[in-house]
PASEBA-1860 file (N, C-alpha, C; in nm, 3 decimals):
! residues 204
1> MSVELWLA> 9.007/8.168/10.150/9.134/8.080/10.196/9.029/7.988/10.320 ~ 9.080/7.866/10.290/9.058/7.745/10.379/9.125/7.781/10.532 ~ 9.093/7.709/10.646/9.110/7.759/10.766/9.241/7.649/10.784 ~ 9.258/7.537/10.709/9.389/7.485/10.697/9.508/7.566/10.625 ~ 9.462/7.626/10.511/9.578/7.703/10.431/9.600/7.814/10.511 ~ 9.509/7.874/10.587/9.521/8.004/10.656/9.661/7.969/10.787 ~ 9.576/7.859/10.862/9.719/7.807/10.963/9.836/7.761/10.934 ~ 9.865/7.727/10.773/9.982/7.697/10.729/10.070/7.830/10.702
9> LLSAAILI> 9.988/7.909/10.682/10.038/8.049/10.627/10.047/8.130/10.767 ~ 9.987/8.102/10.893/10.033/8.133/11.018/10.158/8.124/11.060 ~ 10.172/7.974/11.039/10.295/7.892/11.064/10.436/7.967/11.007 ~ 10.406/7.976/10.884/10.499/8.045/10.807/10.531/8.179/10.824 ~ 10.441/8.272/10.857/10.443/8.391/10.912/10.528/8.398/11.048 ~ 10.501/8.326/11.129/10.582/8.306/11.270/10.724/8.266/11.250 ~ 10.742/8.169/11.186/10.904/8.156/11.140/10.977/8.249/11.067 ~ 10.917/8.311/10.953/10.972/8.411/10.873/11.030/8.524/10.987
17> SLSPGAGA> 10.923/8.572/11.081/10.923/8.699/11.180/11.050/8.659/11.281 ~ 11.028/8.521/11.329/11.131/8.472/11.422/11.246/8.492/11.364 ~ 11.297/8.466/11.249/11.412/8.410/11.197/11.521/8.554/11.218 ~ 11.656/8.532/11.246/11.722/8.666/11.260/11.756/8.741/11.145 ~ 11.742/8.864/11.146/11.760/8.936/11.026/11.759/9.082/11.060 ~ 11.800/9.168/10.937/11.800/9.321/10.957/11.696/9.347/11.054 ~ 11.562/9.311/11.054/11.437/9.378/11.114/11.469/9.336/11.263 ~ 11.480/9.232/11.303/11.532/9.169/11.430/11.612/9.279/11.507
25> ATAMSYGL> 11.721/9.281/11.428/11.864/9.333/11.475/11.803/9.501/11.497 ~ 11.732/9.524/11.410/11.653/9.670/11.427/11.574/9.703/11.561 ~ 11.459/9.605/11.548/11.413/9.615/11.682/11.427/9.598/11.805 ~ 11.539/9.532/11.816/11.613/9.498/11.927/11.747/9.609/11.977 ~ 11.801/9.663/11.864/11.872/9.794/11.863/11.773/9.902/11.932 ~ 11.674/9.948/11.883/11.582/10.085/11.936/11.531/10.041/12.072 ~ 11.504/9.921/12.079/11.467/9.865/12.228/11.562/9.880/12.331 ~ 11.689/9.825/12.290/11.781/9.854/12.381/11.819/10.006/12.413
33> NHGVRGAA> 11.811/10.091/12.307/11.836/10.232/12.331/11.739/10.304/12.364 ~ 11.626/10.280/12.346/11.500/10.381/12.391/11.394/10.302/12.447 ~ 11.403/10.175/12.494/11.269/10.112/12.567/11.165/10.040/12.463 ~ 11.082/9.992/12.524/10.977/9.898/12.419/10.884/10.032/12.386 ~ 10.833/10.141/12.454/10.759/10.229/12.395/10.830/10.345/12.322 ~ 10.960/10.352/12.311/11.041/10.456/12.275/11.067/10.342/12.109 ~ 11.059/10.223/12.135/11.102/10.146/11.999/10.999/10.148/11.916 ~ 10.846/10.139/11.977/10.734/10.148/11.890/10.733/10.204/11.745
41> PAVAGLIA> 10.768/10.341/11.732/10.797/10.385/11.578/10.875/10.320/11.490 ~ 10.996/10.287/11.560/11.081/10.194/11.485/10.996/10.072/11.404 ~ 10.939/10.015/11.504/10.862/9.888/11.486/10.760/9.930/11.393 ~ 10.657/10.023/11.393/10.579/10.068/11.287/10.664/10.117/11.156 ~ 10.774/10.117/11.169/10.835/10.178/11.079/10.866/10.035/10.950 ~ 10.927/9.933/11.062/10.959/9.820/11.001/10.835/9.768/10.929 ~ 10.737/9.777/10.978/10.598/9.698/10.944/10.553/9.801/10.832 ~ 10.580/9.920/10.802/10.531/9.993/10.704/10.620/9.997/10.572
49> GYGTQLLI> 10.762/9.950/10.613/10.829/9.906/10.489/10.801/9.746/10.457 ~ 10.765/9.673/10.549/10.696/9.549/10.527/10.560/9.544/10.431 ~ 10.485/9.599/10.482/10.390/9.609/10.398/10.409/9.699/10.250 ~ 10.510/9.779/10.246/10.501/9.849/10.094/10.563/9.702/10.029 ~ 10.642/9.627/10.079/10.716/9.534/10.011/10.552/9.414/9.980 ~ 10.497/9.429/10.026/10.380/9.316/9.994/10.306/9.369/9.886 ~ 10.305/9.540/9.913/10.222/9.633/9.783/10.285/9.581/9.661 ~ 10.400/9.605/9.687/10.476/9.610/9.542/10.495/9.483/9.493
57> VAVGLGSL> 10.484/9.372/9.563/10.454/9.229/9.523/10.308/9.205/9.469 ~ 10.215/9.249/9.519/10.065/9.261/9.494/10.028/9.308/9.323 ~ 10.122/9.430/9.303/10.117/9.497/9.198/10.209/9.413/9.095 ~ 10.273/9.336/9.118/10.358/9.275/9.004/10.512/9.321/8.988 ~ 10.521/9.430/9.059/10.641/9.498/9.042/10.768/9.397/9.134 ~ 10.740/9.331/9.228/10.842/9.262/9.285/10.896/9.134/9.202 ~ 10.812/9.096/9.099/10.858/8.989/9.002/10.967/9.081/8.927 ~ 10.951/9.165/8.905/11.039/9.263/8.826/11.184/9.264/8.881
65> VAASPALF> 11.182/9.296/9.013/11.281/9.299/9.080/11.366/9.163/9.094 ~ 11.274/9.032/9.126/11.327/8.919/9.090/11.375/8.881/8.994 ~ 11.320/8.907/8.884/11.416/8.875/8.729/11.534/8.998/8.709 ~ 11.515/9.094/8.749/11.645/9.175/8.728/11.749/9.184/8.784 ~ 11.842/9.089/8.743/11.974/9.105/8.859/12.020/9.234/8.902 ~ 12.059/9.327/8.779/12.076/9.469/8.822/11.994/9.542/8.911 ~ 11.880/9.498/8.898/11.793/9.558/8.994/11.806/9.537/9.163 ~ 11.829/9.421/9.128/11.817/9.355/9.281/11.951/9.363/9.341
73> VGIKWVGA> 12.074/9.364/9.266/12.199/9.409/9.349/12.197/9.561/9.382 ~ 12.147/9.627/9.273/12.146/9.790/9.325/12.057/9.792/9.438 ~ 11.948/9.750/9.480/11.872/9.763/9.600/11.960/9.716/9.709 ~ 12.006/9.579/9.672/12.078/9.500/9.777/12.209/9.585/9.865 ~ 12.270/9.675/9.779/12.389/9.733/9.809/12.334/9.841/9.902 ~ 12.252/9.937/9.842/12.160/10.055/9.890/12.128/10.008/10.016 ~ 12.049/9.900/10.048/12.009/9.840/10.233/12.139/9.833/10.275 ~ 12.222/9.751/10.194/12.320/9.696/10.303/12.405/9.824/10.384
81> GYLIWLGI> 12.443/9.913/10.261/12.519/10.010/10.314/12.469/10.133/10.405 ~ 12.288/10.114/10.403/12.238/10.175/10.525/12.264/10.121/10.653 ~ 12.259/9.981/10.650/12.228/9.904/10.772/12.374/9.968/10.820 ~ 12.486/9.893/10.750/12.628/9.945/10.804/12.659/10.064/10.849 ~ 12.588/10.157/10.773/12.593/10.305/10.821/12.534/10.342/10.975 ~ 12.436/10.263/10.987/12.353/10.273/11.090/12.429/10.219/11.214 ~ 12.476/10.109/11.177/12.560/10.050/11.286/12.729/10.131/11.305 ~ 12.777/10.194/11.220/12.899/10.259/11.270/12.857/10.367/11.350
89> SLWRSKGA> 12.720/10.426/11.288/12.700/10.572/11.378/12.666/10.548/11.540 ~ 12.619/10.418/11.545/12.578/10.364/11.693/12.728/10.333/11.752 ~ 12.833/10.263/11.703/12.949/10.243/11.726/13.017/10.398/11.818 ~ 12.980/10.486/11.716/13.067/10.609/11.750/12.976/10.684/11.828 ~ 12.867/10.657/11.837/12.788/10.723/11.931/12.821/10.719/12.070 ~ 12.796/10.844/12.179/12.864/10.851/12.318/12.755/10.913/12.380 ~ 12.624/10.907/12.344/12.538/10.958/12.413/12.458/10.859/12.521 ~ 12.365/10.881/12.609/12.335/10.808/12.722/12.178/10.770/12.642
97> LAAGTGTR> 12.151/10.666/12.729/12.046/10.592/12.683/11.908/10.693/12.685 ~ 11.859/10.705/12.592/11.738/10.798/12.564/11.610/10.776/12.700 ~ 11.591/10.884/12.759/11.465/10.817/12.837/11.324/10.856/12.770 ~ 11.246/10.804/12.818/11.072/10.766/12.743/11.096/10.792/12.601 ~ 10.978/10.847/12.524/10.968/10.838/12.387/11.045/10.906/12.286 ~ 11.059/11.050/12.362/11.145/11.129/12.258/11.061/11.226/12.207 ~ 11.118/11.331/12.110/11.026/11.424/12.087/10.974/11.386/11.966 ~ 10.856/11.456/11.877/10.825/11.412/11.793/10.902/11.407/11.642
105> KRLRQRFI> 11.005/11.494/11.634/11.097/11.478/11.526/11.194/11.329/11.545 ~ 11.188/11.291/11.654/11.294/11.173/11.672/11.200/11.087/11.641 ~ 11.083/11.065/11.687/10.941/10.978/11.666/10.965/10.939/11.513 ~ 10.955/11.039/11.437/10.958/11.047/11.321/11.111/10.981/11.228 ~ 11.192/11.008/11.294/11.325/10.981/11.268/11.360/10.845/11.261 ~ 11.302/10.785/11.397/11.300/10.596/11.385/11.230/10.544/11.315 ~ 11.106/10.608/11.280/11.032/10.548/11.218/11.105/10.566/11.049 ~ 11.116/10.654/10.985/11.162/10.645/10.877/11.301/10.561/10.868
113> SAYLVNIT> 11.401/10.569/10.963/11.519/10.484/10.962/11.456/10.318/10.929 ~ 11.371/10.297/11.038/11.345/10.158/11.019/11.280/10.135/10.897 ~ 11.181/10.166/10.850/11.118/10.188/10.723/11.217/10.160/10.608 ~ 11.314/10.246/10.619/11.456/10.204/10.489/11.473/10.052/10.515 ~ 11.520/10.052/10.660/11.578/9.909/10.679/11.454/9.810/10.577 ~ 11.359/9.787/10.615/11.275/9.695/10.492/11.297/9.714/10.359 ~ 11.272/9.840/10.379/11.232/9.871/10.211/11.363/9.877/10.099 ~ 11.461/9.842/10.135/11.581/9.840/10.089/11.626/9.684/10.125
121> NPKGMVFL> 11.531/9.584/10.154/11.577/9.491/10.167/11.528/9.391/10.035 ~ 11.617/9.384/9.908/11.547/9.299/9.809/11.527/9.128/9.821 ~ 11.622/9.097/9.930/11.599/8.953/9.934/11.464/8.916/10.004 ~ 11.395/9.008/10.104/11.257/8.981/10.155/11.174/9.032/10.045 ~ 11.187/9.085/9.961/11.100/9.100/9.847/11.078/8.995/9.735 ~ 11.180/8.931/9.716/11.206/8.804/9.621/11.141/8.700/9.707 ~ 11.160/8.677/9.821/11.091/8.584/9.929/10.972/8.607/9.927 ~ 10.911/8.723/9.933/10.760/8.739/9.917/10.738/8.704/9.807
129> VALVPQFM> 10.752/8.718/9.690/10.717/8.674/9.512/10.703/8.508/9.544 ~ 10.814/8.466/9.580/10.797/8.314/9.578/10.693/8.269/9.699 ~ 10.654/8.318/9.801/10.602/8.297/9.938/10.451/8.341/9.911 ~ 10.400/8.456/9.874/10.239/8.510/9.855/10.150/8.388/9.747 ~ 10.225/8.343/9.619/10.145/8.243/9.525/10.116/8.136/9.608 ~ 10.190/8.079/9.697/10.151/7.935/9.756/10.024/7.930/9.867 ~ 10.008/8.066/9.879/9.893/8.042/9.979/9.750/8.110/9.900 ~ 9.764/8.132/9.770/9.672/8.181/9.669/9.583/8.088/9.614
137> DPALPQGP> 9.452/8.060/9.584/9.360/7.975/9.522/9.346/8.056/9.351 ~ 9.405/8.004/9.268/9.389/8.118/9.127/9.235/8.081/9.114 ~ 9.133/8.002/9.155/9.019/7.992/9.105/8.930/8.090/9.194 ~ 8.982/8.154/9.293/8.899/8.264/9.398/8.953/8.387/9.348 ~ 8.851/8.515/9.378/8.921/8.646/9.345/9.085/8.668/9.453 ~ 9.155/8.772/9.362/9.300/8.768/9.447/9.273/8.852/9.540 ~ 9.211/8.967/9.541/9.199/9.063/9.641/9.174/9.046/9.771 ~ 9.076/8.970/9.802/9.048/8.930/9.944/9.142/8.804/9.982
145> QLLVIAAT> 9.197/8.714/9.903/9.307/8.643/9.964/9.448/8.718/9.970 ~ 9.490/8.845/9.900/9.595/8.939/9.927/9.574/8.980/10.062 ~ 9.451/9.049/10.082/9.420/9.093/10.226/9.428/9.036/10.369 ~ 9.394/8.882/10.299/9.417/8.799/10.425/9.595/8.780/10.452 ~ 9.616/8.736/10.322/9.792/8.684/10.366/9.863/8.840/10.402 ~ 9.850/8.947/10.345/9.897/9.078/10.435/9.877/9.094/10.556 ~ 9.781/9.077/10.601/9.713/9.128/10.756/9.807/9.002/10.825 ~ 9.790/8.877/10.790/9.832/8.775/10.874/9.988/8.825/10.901
153> LLFVDWSV> 10.052/8.827/10.769/10.207/8.840/10.777/10.246/8.979/10.841 ~ 10.168/9.083/10.845/10.208/9.206/10.900/10.195/9.235/11.062 ~ 10.038/9.145/11.119/10.018/9.137/11.241/10.150/9.028/11.276 ~ 10.136/8.947/11.264/10.250/8.857/11.314/10.405/8.932/11.304 ~ 10.430/8.994/11.222/10.578/9.064/11.235/10.567/9.170/11.333 ~ 10.454/9.230/11.349/10.445/9.350/11.437/10.468/9.275/11.576 ~ 10.376/9.186/11.604/10.401/9.092/11.727/10.522/9.058/11.771 ~ 10.605/8.999/11.676/10.741/8.931/11.695/10.840/9.048/11.700
161> MTGYSGLA> 10.815/9.188/11.628/10.912/9.285/11.641/10.920/9.380/11.781 ~ 10.775/9.391/11.825/10.737/9.438/11.966/10.806/9.353/12.063 ~ 10.785/9.218/12.026/10.841/9.106/12.135/10.993/9.153/12.132 ~ 11.046/9.125/12.024/11.205/9.194/12.034/11.230/9.293/12.104 ~ 11.189/9.424/12.061/11.223/9.512/12.138/11.178/9.552/12.258 ~ 11.084/9.463/12.338/11.031/9.443/12.469/11.153/9.347/12.549 ~ 11.199/9.240/12.459/11.324/9.162/12.530/11.429/9.251/12.542 ~ 11.459/9.306/12.462/11.594/9.417/12.431/11.613/9.504/12.557
169> SRLRALMQ> 11.471/9.577/12.556/11.458/9.679/12.660/11.477/9.656/12.807 ~ 11.463/9.528/12.851/11.453/9.462/12.964/11.592/9.466/13.005 ~ 11.704/9.492/12.917/11.852/9.495/12.946/11.881/9.664/12.960 ~ 11.813/9.766/12.965/11.832/9.883/12.973/11.871/9.891/13.123 ~ 11.793/9.820/13.221/11.864/9.862/13.377/11.976/9.828/13.403 ~ 12.029/9.738/13.322/12.196/9.670/13.340/12.270/9.781/13.249 ~ 12.227/9.884/13.174/12.305/9.973/13.110/12.294/10.113/13.117 ~ 12.302/10.155/13.258/12.283/10.302/13.306/12.455/10.367/13.322
177> SPKAVRLQ> 12.552/10.313/13.310/12.669/10.388/13.342/12.722/10.423/13.212 ~ 12.815/10.521/13.152/12.848/10.559/13.063/12.940/10.428/12.976 ~ 13.006/10.352/13.099/13.078/10.251/13.015/12.972/10.152/12.955 ~ 12.859/10.122/13.030/12.745/10.039/12.980/12.716/10.086/12.852 ~ 12.697/10.230/12.872/12.624/10.289/12.722/12.701/10.244/12.615 ~ 12.836/10.258/12.629/12.942/10.240/12.537/12.933/10.091/12.466 ~ 12.893/10.026/12.543/12.883/9.869/12.528/12.772/9.841/12.448 ~ 12.647/9.893/12.492/12.529/9.869/12.417/12.518/9.921/12.300
185> NRLSGSAL> 12.591/10.046/12.268/12.570/10.074/12.167/12.672/10.020/12.074 ~ 12.812/9.977/12.111/12.878/9.882/12.016/12.801/9.738/12.001 ~ 12.725/9.685/12.100/12.677/9.597/12.070/12.551/9.588/11.945 ~ 12.466/9.702/11.985/12.370/9.716/11.897/12.450/9.762/11.745 ~ 12.513/9.862/11.765/12.584/9.877/11.600/12.664/9.767/11.558 ~ 12.696/9.684/11.612/12.777/9.557/11.540/12.653/9.454/11.503 ~ 12.525/9.429/11.570/12.435/9.365/11.515/12.403/9.410/11.359 ~ 12.366/9.563/11.361/12.340/9.602/11.219/12.429/9.584/11.115
193> IVAGLVLS> 12.544/9.629/11.165/12.653/9.552/11.062/12.662/9.463/11.009 ~ 12.679/9.378/11.114/12.635/9.211/11.066/12.555/9.172/10.991 ~ 12.424/9.264/11.006/12.298/9.242/10.910/12.309/9.305/10.775 ~ 12.401/9.393/10.781/12.440/9.448/10.655/12.517/9.374/10.560 ~ 12.602/9.306/10.638/12.721/9.211/10.563/12.618/9.117/10.502 ~ 12.588/9.046/10.587/12.475/8.902/10.541/12.347/8.983/10.444 ~ 12.330/9.097/10.428/12.251/9.147/10.338/12.323/9.162/10.222 ~ 12.449/9.186/10.169/12.554/9.216/10.108/12.596/9.118/10.027
201> TATH> 12.522/8.978/10.103/12.574/8.865/10.031/12.478/8.784/9.973 ~ 12.357/8.835/9.994/12.223/8.810/9.936/12.218/8.744/9.777 ~ 12.197/8.645/9.738/12.139/8.642/9.590/12.002/8.609/9.577 ~ 11.983/8.609/9.422/11.850/8.572/9.400/11.802/8.428/9.454
END
């Protein structure tokens, strides 16, 4: 891959990651509730989900999702329903802000929850099906090119999601009273519900 093409890929990766969506809402929600360190497992889950989507696209299954309206709709509603469920759970939550990073079980739960957010987003997968070929040279071996593309997309997304969670965590100092905790739970929950509703309107 030429330097010029990689710079174009880097620019696209930054714009993709910065755009509002389910991933950003999830990273900010966990950052607000658990701080930037406590949100790290959720960010890792988002990246793992993104990486799984890239792997699916690389082996060609992403094209099947893009070509099958029924499969696309099925995955879309699972993802949208999951996000809305997470949002409603936060709305109903009355717990205080979590201190520190949490137990190993809770860290694993954050990872899995965030992983499911990305892996059940068919719009992201279809977008990758359209995006990845734009940065590949058919005359060169595909493997090394796919590795460069995947590494660039994942590193940029990890950086941006960590930034989103860090930005949200700065608001924690203002969210210590029970009333403020309820407010931040409802703000975070609303963001996830909106992300789910937006995902439910996704089309090919």
